[in-house]
C-alpha positions as a printed Julia matrix, in Angstrom:
409×3 Matrix{Float64}:
  18.9   149.24  -63.67
  20.24  152.3   -61.79
  17.72  154.06  -59.54
  16.98  157.5   -61.05
  16.1   158.92  -57.61
  19.52  157.93  -56.3
  21.23  159.59  -59.26
  19.35  162.83  -58.56
  20.21  162.83  -54.85
  23.85  161.99  -55.51
  24.08  165.11  -57.68
  22.8   167.19  -54.76
  25.76  165.96  -52.7
  28.19  167.24  -55.35
  29.93  170.54  -54.51
  28.55  171.96  -57.77
  25.05  171.79  -56.22
  25.95  174.2   -53.4
  24.59  177.34  -55.15
  21.28  175.58  -55.86
  20.97  174.37  -52.27
  21.77  177.82  -50.88
  19.11  179.38  -53.1
  16.61  176.67  -52.13
  17.32  177.29  -48.44
  16.56  180.99  -48.88
  13.33  180.16  -50.72
  12.28  177.76  -47.95
  13.05  180.33  -45.25
  10.95  182.93  -47.09
   8.1   180.48  -47.67
   7.86  178.4   -50.85
   5.53  179.83  -53.5
   4.91  178.92  -57.14
   6.86  182.05  -58.09
   9.9   181.06  -56.0
   9.9   177.56  -57.48
   9.7   179.05  -60.97
  12.58  181.39  -60.1
  14.74  178.45  -58.99
  13.99  176.54  -62.16
  14.91  179.58  -64.22
  18.16  180.2   -62.33
  19.16  176.52  -62.32
  17.79  174.97  -65.53
  17.98  171.21  -65.71
  18.72  170.89  -61.98
  16.83  168.84  -59.4
  14.89  171.79  -57.99
  12.14  169.67  -56.41
  14.64  167.53  -54.5
  16.71  170.59  -53.56
  13.63  172.17  -51.97
  12.88  168.87  -50.21
  16.42  168.75  -48.83
  16.44  172.4   -47.78
  13.06  172.02  -46.08
  14.2   168.89  -44.21
  17.43  170.56  -43.09
  15.49  173.55  -41.8
  13.36  171.23  -39.66
  16.21  168.94  -38.59
  17.75  171.37  -36.11
  15.45  170.09  -33.36
  16.95  166.6   -33.73
  20.51  167.11  -34.97
  23.14  169.68  -34.01
  24.78  169.82  -37.45
  21.67  169.44  -39.62
  22.91  171.63  -42.5
  25.4   168.97  -43.56
  22.97  166.03  -43.62
  21.36  164.39  -46.63
  17.73  163.71  -45.75
  14.12  164.17  -46.78
  11.14  165.22  -44.67
   9.6   161.76  -44.26
  12.98  160.3   -43.34
  13.52  163.06  -40.79
  10.17  162.4   -39.12
  11.05  158.74  -38.64
  14.65  159.33  -37.55
  15.87  158.96  -33.98
  17.12  162.24  -32.54
  20.82  162.69  -31.84
  20.25  162.71  -28.07
  18.29  159.45  -28.05
  20.62  157.78  -30.55
  23.71  158.6   -28.47
  22.09  157.16  -25.34
  21.18  153.94  -27.16
  24.55  153.6   -28.94
  26.46  153.61  -25.65
  24.85  150.28  -24.77
  26.44  148.58  -27.81
  30.03  149.17  -26.68
  32.48  149.1   -29.58
  31.36  145.83  -31.26
  30.35  145.82  -34.96
  26.65  146.61  -35.48
  24.22  146.07  -38.35
  21.73  148.94  -38.48
  18.76  147.34  -40.23
  16.02  149.53  -41.8
  18.42  152.4   -41.22
  16.4   155.18  -42.86
  18.43  158.38  -43.13
  20.83  157.17  -40.42
  19.63  158.83  -37.21
  20.81  155.85  -35.16
  23.65  154.94  -37.53
  25.42  158.25  -36.99
  25.7   157.54  -33.26
  26.52  153.87  -33.79
  29.29  154.69  -36.27
  30.91  157.11  -33.81
  31.39  154.33  -31.24
  32.49  151.49  -33.52
  32.06  149.68  -36.89
  28.59  150.04  -38.38
  26.96  148.74  -41.57
  23.65  150.27  -42.66
  20.97  148.29  -44.5
  17.77  149.55  -46.13
  15.65  148.3   -49.01
  15.34  151.89  -50.31
  18.62  152.69  -52.12
  18.19  156.44  -51.55
  17.72  156.03  -47.79
  20.61  153.57  -47.57
  22.83  156.03  -49.43
  21.73  158.89  -47.16
  22.52  156.85  -44.05
  25.9   155.79  -45.4
  26.84  159.36  -46.24
  25.52  160.84  -42.99
  27.14  158.19  -40.8
  30.23  157.37  -42.82
  29.13  153.73  -42.68
  29.29  150.74  -45.01
  26.09  150.58  -47.12
  23.91  147.69  -48.28
  20.86  148.63  -50.35
  18.75  145.51  -49.89
  15.89  144.09  -47.84
  16.85  143.14  -44.32
  15.13  139.77  -44.79
  17.82  138.75  -47.3
  20.9   140.57  -46.01
  23.69  138.61  -44.33
  23.4   138.8   -40.56
  27.17  138.81  -40.17
  27.66  141.19  -37.23
  27.36  140.2   -33.55
  24.88  143.0   -32.75
  21.92  144.48  -34.62
  19.8   147.58  -34.35
  16.46  147.17  -36.1
  13.92  149.89  -36.87
  11.0   148.13  -38.6
   8.85  150.34  -40.8
   5.62  151.53  -39.22
   4.56  153.81  -42.05
   3.07  153.23  -45.5
   5.39  155.3   -47.69
   2.8   155.57  -50.48
   0.17  157.16  -48.24
   2.33  158.53  -45.43
  -0.02  156.98  -42.87
   1.53  155.51  -39.74
   0.36  152.16  -38.38
   0.39  151.38  -34.67
  -0.31  147.66  -35.12
   2.55  145.22  -34.58
   1.19  142.96  -37.3
   1.85  145.75  -39.82
   5.59  145.98  -39.09
   8.01  145.51  -42.0
   9.82  143.18  -41.58
   7.14  141.19  -39.75
   7.49  139.84  -36.22
   8.56  136.37  -37.33
  11.36  137.83  -39.46
  12.44  140.05  -36.55
  12.53  137.05  -34.21
  14.58  135.13  -36.76
  17.15  137.92  -37.04
  17.44  138.34  -33.26
  17.94  134.58  -32.8
  21.07  134.75  -34.98
  22.96  137.48  -33.11
  24.49  137.98  -29.68
  22.35  141.0   -28.92
  19.85  143.33  -30.53
  17.77  146.48  -30.13
  14.38  146.82  -31.8
  13.06  150.39  -32.07
   9.28  150.59  -31.69
   6.69  153.25  -30.9
   6.16  154.25  -27.24
   2.55  153.06  -27.55
   3.82  149.48  -27.79
   1.09  147.09  -26.51
   1.61  145.73  -23.02
   2.71  143.17  -22.1
   5.67  143.44  -24.42
   5.51  140.9   -27.27
   8.14  138.2   -26.95
  10.83  138.75  -29.56
  13.58  136.75  -27.83
  13.99  134.4   -24.87
  16.09  137.07  -23.13
  14.72  140.6   -23.49
  13.97  143.81  -21.63
  12.08  147.0   -22.5
  13.12  150.65  -22.3
  10.6   153.48  -22.7
  12.35  156.74  -23.56
  11.03  160.25  -22.93
  12.84  163.23  -24.42
  12.1   166.64  -22.91
   9.1   165.11  -21.14
   7.55  163.53  -24.26
   7.46  159.8   -24.94
   9.41  159.18  -28.14
  10.49  155.57  -28.37
  10.29  152.04  -27.02
  13.34  149.79  -27.36
  13.25  146.03  -26.9
  16.75  144.91  -25.97
  17.66  141.25  -26.49
  20.46  138.83  -25.75
  23.52  140.38  -24.14
  22.06  143.87  -24.54
  19.01  143.05  -22.4
  18.83  144.69  -18.98
  18.71  142.87  -15.65
  15.18  144.17  -14.93
  12.17  143.68  -17.23
  11.54  147.41  -17.69
  13.51  150.64  -17.72
  12.22  154.21  -17.73
  14.55  156.7   -19.42
  14.58  160.49  -19.21
  16.6   162.46  -21.75
  18.59  164.61  -22.02
  19.25  164.11  -18.28
  20.16  160.44  -18.78
  18.26  159.37  -15.65
  16.97  155.79  -15.66
  14.86  153.72  -13.3
  14.5   149.95  -13.68
  12.13  147.44  -12.16
   9.05  145.3   -12.65
   5.6   146.71  -13.45
   3.17  146.94  -10.55
  -0.03  148.59   -9.41
  -1.52  150.47   -6.48
  -4.51  149.78   -4.29
  -7.56  151.98   -4.91
  -7.69  154.91   -2.47
 -10.89  155.47   -0.55
 -10.6   159.26   -0.24
  -9.43  162.0    -2.59
  -7.36  164.08   -0.22
  -3.78  164.78    0.88
  -1.19  164.94   -1.9
  -1.84  163.9    -5.5
   1.17  162.57   -7.45
   1.71  162.59  -11.22
   4.47  160.36  -12.55
   7.03  160.96  -15.28
   5.48  159.73  -18.58
   7.91  156.82  -18.98
   7.25  155.71  -15.38
   3.51  155.85  -15.94
   3.72  154.03  -19.29
   5.7   151.17  -17.74
   3.65  151.06  -14.52
   6.79  151.65  -12.47
   5.07  154.04  -10.07
   5.54  151.72   -7.07
   9.24  151.39   -7.93
   9.66  155.19   -8.13
   7.88  155.68   -4.81
   9.85  152.91   -3.11
  13.1   154.49   -4.27
  12.03  157.89   -2.96
  10.18  156.95    0.21
  10.98  153.41    1.27
   8.23  151.74    3.27
   6.02  154.84    3.2
   5.22  154.01   -0.45
   2.66  151.5     0.84
   0.48  154.46    1.87
  -0.11  155.39   -1.78
  -3.37  154.61   -3.56
  -5.03  155.31   -6.9
  -8.18  157.47   -6.87
  -9.46  155.26   -9.71
  -8.15  152.17  -11.47
  -5.96  153.0   -14.47
  -5.88  156.75  -13.8
  -2.1   156.81  -13.44
  -2.26  159.16  -10.43
  -1.88  158.31   -6.74
  -2.7   160.0    -3.47
  -0.57  160.09   -0.32
  -1.08  161.58    3.14
   0.5   165.03    3.26
   2.83  164.06    6.1
   4.23  161.21    3.97
   5.38  163.58    1.24
   7.42  165.8     3.58
  11.13  165.88    2.72
  10.7   163.51   -0.23
  13.21  163.88   -3.07
  12.46  162.55   -6.54
  12.71  163.49  -10.2
  10.2   160.82  -11.23
   6.98  162.42  -10.02
   5.46  165.77   -9.13
   2.99  166.47   -6.34
   0.14  168.87   -5.56
  -1.81  169.39   -2.34
  -5.53  168.82   -2.79
  -7.42  171.85   -1.49
 -10.98  171.19   -2.62
 -12.97  168.67   -4.69
 -15.91  170.12   -6.63
 -18.49  169.22   -9.28
 -17.11  169.55  -12.83
 -18.51  173.04  -13.56
 -16.09  175.84  -14.44
 -18.35  178.51  -12.94
 -18.46  176.66   -9.62
 -14.69  176.23   -9.63
 -14.17  179.92  -10.52
 -16.42  180.91   -7.61
 -14.47  178.64   -5.25
 -11.17  180.12   -6.44
 -12.42  183.65   -5.78
 -13.73  182.65   -2.36
 -10.5   180.92   -1.37
  -7.91  183.33   -2.79
  -9.77  186.6    -3.37
  -7.64  188.91   -5.51
  -4.38  187.25   -4.4
  -4.46  184.36   -6.87
  -1.55  183.87   -9.28
  -1.48  181.65  -12.37
  -4.24  179.04  -12.78
  -3.12  175.98  -14.73
  -5.84  173.62  -15.98
  -5.02  169.93  -16.5
  -7.02  166.82  -17.3
  -6.77  163.14  -18.12
  -8.57  161.38  -21.0
 -10.33  164.66  -21.95
 -12.48  164.58  -18.82
 -12.96  168.35  -19.22
 -12.41  170.93  -21.97
  -9.13  172.5   -20.88
  -9.35  175.46  -23.3
 -12.89  176.4   -22.27
 -12.07  176.15  -18.57
  -8.9   178.2   -19.03
 -10.91  180.97  -20.71
 -13.36  180.98  -17.81
 -10.56  181.39  -15.26
  -8.92  184.27  -17.16
 -11.77  186.45  -15.94
 -10.55  186.11  -12.36
  -8.36  189.07  -11.27
  -4.74  188.01  -10.81
  -1.83  188.99   -8.63
   1.5   188.18  -10.28
   2.98  187.61   -6.82
   0.09  185.4    -5.74
   0.23  181.61   -5.3
   0.0   179.39   -8.34
  -3.0   177.08   -8.49
  -3.87  173.99  -10.5
  -7.34  172.84  -11.49
  -7.55  169.17  -12.45
 -10.53  167.65  -14.21
 -10.55  163.91  -13.61
 -12.91  161.06  -14.39
 -13.13  158.7   -11.41
 -15.05  155.7   -12.64
 -18.43  157.07  -13.77
 -18.0   160.36  -11.9
 -16.11  163.46  -13.07
 -14.68  165.87  -10.5
 -12.75  169.13  -10.49
  -9.88  169.44   -8.02
  -8.36  172.7    -6.83
  -4.75  172.06   -5.81
  -1.49  173.85   -5.15
   1.98  172.58   -6.17
   4.26  170.98   -3.62
   7.94  171.66   -4.11
   9.91  168.42   -4.13
  13.68  168.38   -3.93
  15.45  166.85   -6.96
  16.85  163.42   -6.28
  20.6   163.01   -5.87
  20.38  159.58   -7.5
  21.62  159.31  -11.12
């Protein structure tokens, strides 16, 4: 039996639907109201007004992910789950020009990039999503469950569902993936190479999906967006890879830790989110500093920050961490910190940026407290960090240290 939803969406792709979609886009831009919906139904009787509004709303939001979003067929839930154009292009380059099966393709965020570099077939159990991906990517379409589709391409990209479509709730548990882990392993065992898209909160250590695998954690504009388990001939030489986009910078290595520092002084380093997530801090420091990296230590286990002697940070170049100079360590009271700021800087203080880890302090409340301090727009910028060190919480007054960008790719 034909899927009625697919019939409706196919009509929206017809040139005759252009006036309806233009009117829906205007209504979405102005803010959808019962009156505007009624007006659309009156102007376009018998048309798929609800779906047209859905499409117009998704296209309006899609500009942050796709350059040419006004030509795409997509819905809002599909957009939320789709890989952005920037991330998809970076991933697709790893596949070369070999034929790829894009399994659980959704609206085709990855398929569009995969189809630009070589043959691509999209597969999804939802016929509407499979159709959307095929149209968006210009790819061959199979509307069927990935568990039963023919694995007849040498490479696969697999994006297992992590969301209950009926409720819209997202699951972060690997046991809730669809297809399940055993099915994923079975698919990967039958191809030369694969990529499995997962959430950046993937449990560590990485679950074994294949005898030969590596893990990439991708950050886009400083925000963790995706974990990719690469298998077979697509796997990297190192176990882990941190990725920064849109710069394209990568850093590979093995996870490691730091010794616990005895004192909270000198320079305090914060790592790029993908470096921190993969525990590649020692690798980043070694690349930037060589043997001096051994001087680094964590103020507390699992904090993700490290301290270094100030002299060790001189002339260091890196894009993988930022540094501040610790000026003073205080009890976690905003009034005490405000008094210390006034005493240290007087009326010459510039911006005060408040940061924390694991909600050790209330950033908004502390920021309001510090707004009462007179400012000098030409004064030095200051950071206040609220950190929990074991059972103790401290407030740190610090000033940024300018590091030169690395010349390494």
